[in-house]
C-alpha positions, 0 to 999 in steps of 0.5 A, spaced: 115 302 300 109 305 297 106 313 299 099 310 304 104 305 307 110 312 309 104 316 310 103 310 316 109 310 319 109 317 320 103 318 323 105 312 328 112 316 329 108 322 330 104 318 335 109 314 339 112 322 340 107 324 343 106 319 348 113 320 349 112 328 350 107 326 355 111 321 358 116 327 358 112 332 362 109 327 367 114 325 369 118 332 369 111 335 374 112 329 379 119 331 379 117 337 380 112 336 386 118 331 389 123 336 390 118 342 392 115 338 397 123 337 400 125 344 398 130 341 393 132 345 387 136 341 382 139 346 377 144 344 370 149 351 368 152 350 362 158 354 363 159 357 355 153 360 355 151 361 362 144 359 361 142 356 369 137 351 367 132 349 373 128 343 374 124 345 379 120 352 380 123 352 387 129 356 386 125 362 384 120 361 390 127 360 395 128 367 393 120 371 393 119 371 385 113 368 381 115 364 374 118 367 369 120 372 374 126 371 374 132 369 369 135 362 369 141 365 368 149 364 372 149 372 372 143 373 375 144 368 381 150 372 381 148 378 383 143 376 388 149 372 393 150 376 400 154 380 399 159 378 405 158 372 402 159 372 395 167 372 393 167 365 398 161 362 395 164 364 388 172 362 390 170 355 392 165 354 385 172 355 380 176 351 385 171 346 383 171 347 376 180 349 377 180 341 379 182 344 386 176 341 388 172 335 387 166 337 387 163 345 389 159 347 396 158 352 399 152 354 406 152 361 404 146 367 404 142 370 398 138 376 397 130 375 398 126 380 393 123 383 400 130 384 402 130 379 407 136 373 407 135 366 404 139 362 406 142 356 401 145 350 401 149 349 394 151 344 392 155 341 385 159 337 381 162 338 373 157 333 369 160 333 362 167 336 359 169 338 351 174 334 347 180 338 351 177 336 357 174 342 360 168 343 364 161 345 359 156 342 364 155 343 372 149 339 375 148 340 382 143 343 387 140 348 392 137 347 399 133 353 402 136 352 409 133 359 413 128 355 417 135 351 419 138 357 420 133 361 424 132 355 429 140 355 429 139 362 432 134 360 437 137 355 440 144 359 440 140 365 443 137 361 448 144 359 450 146 366 451 141 370 453 135 371 459 129 370 457 126 376 460 130 381 458 135 379 452 141 380 456 147 375 456 146 371 462 150 367 466 154 362 460 155 367 456 158 372 462 163 366 463 165 366 456 165 374 455 170 374 461 174 369 460 175 373 452 175 380 456 181 377 461 185 378 455 185 385 455 189 389 460 186 391 465 177 389 467 173 390 471 166 387 474 160 391 478 155 386 481 148 390 482 142 389 486 135 393 486 133 395 493 126 395 494 124 390 487 120 385 492 116 391 493 114 393 485 112 385 486 108 385 491 103 392 489 103 391 481 103 384 480 108 379 477 107 382 471 109 388 472 115 387 475 118 382 469 116 389 466 120 393 471 126 389 469 126 390 462 125 397 462 131 397 467 135 392 462 134 397 455 137 403 461 143 399 464 146 398 455 144 404 454 148 407 461 154 403 458 160 405 455 161 402 448 165 394 449 161 393 455 158 387 457 151 387 460 148 381 463 142 378 468 144 373 473 137 372 474 131 375 479 134 382 480 141 381 480 145 385 475 152 384 472 157 389 467 164 387 464 167 393 463 174 393 460 176 399 464 182 399 470 178 400 477 181 408 477 178 409 470 173 415 470 169 411 465 168 406 471 165 412 476 160 415 471 158 409 470 156 407 476 152 414 476 149 412 470 147 405 472 145 408 479 139 413 476 138 409 471 134 404 477 132 410 481 128 414 475 122 412 476 118 407 472 111 407 468 108 401 469 102 399 466 099 398 473 101 405 475 109 409 476 114 404 479 120 406 484 126 403 485 133 404 487 140 400 487 147 397 490 152 396 486 159 394 488 165 394 484 171 390 484 178 390 479 179 384 476 186 380 478 189 376 473 189 369 476 182 371 477 177 366 474 169 368 473 166 365 480 172 368 484 171 375 480 163 375 480 164 374 489 170 379 490 164 385 487 158 381 490 162 383 497 163 390 495 155 391 494 154 388 499 158 394 503 152 399 499 148 394 503 150 395 510 151 403 509 143 405 507 143 402 500 141 406 494 149 408 493 156 404 489 162 400 493 167 402 487 173 399 491 172 401 497 170 408 495 162 409 497 158 414 492 151 415 492 146 418 488 139 421 490 133 421 486 132 427 482 
């Protein structure tokens, strides 16, 4: 082959190579755009070196880092695993490498650069082995699941909490009642506000809602650890107390809740005052939630019929004047 022909062939190869590079860059750009649009990160791990090849920029972005600010390395990924999830995730990963699982999959949390949490669905599978059958490379995906987890939490919040006060709703109270009934003792307290309608009539329903929110916080603070505070609706509240009826904690909780209701409320439109009638009764072994609540409600009406602003603990009536 002549020198001229050889140079021409080299020139043609260079052009062909340049064309292939342009095609590869274009394909990589399109793949990156497509993956980023779905929140998907495609990765490949070289096991011996620990080097991670990230085929698009989504991995750093989902953790709040600028391009090239976060090294793509197995140790870096491991350091960003949430401490409470780390061992479970690593166990799942190494179980796959050891042949104990057909693939690696874990839904877990990672630490964002701003200190928040990013939820990730991580999947992978060994894609290359050495001559001895040992895994060399793992290829997989990361999917940002943060929005989905936030949506789940919102649904859970709506399903189990009163939307105004954030207290447990009837559905959640029933679940807590079933769980707590397994313990040795429990009391149910039914709280109905006195003169709450007058607050709504004088200040308006918005201020009435503000009062309920403030009272809810006071009731939380008035109850000992292990108690559950819930709202049935309107101005009716329920307490689940993990104590027997003769416990001093039940009596002190009744006084604290009465004081919480009788202390005036500073609202946007002025100062408002209400009272409370409270009925507390012990839960029997054969009780369901409805039956236990009805007995506490019956005790509460003893207070309504004897002047309001007090508590009936079983058959014992107590009162507390505003201080």
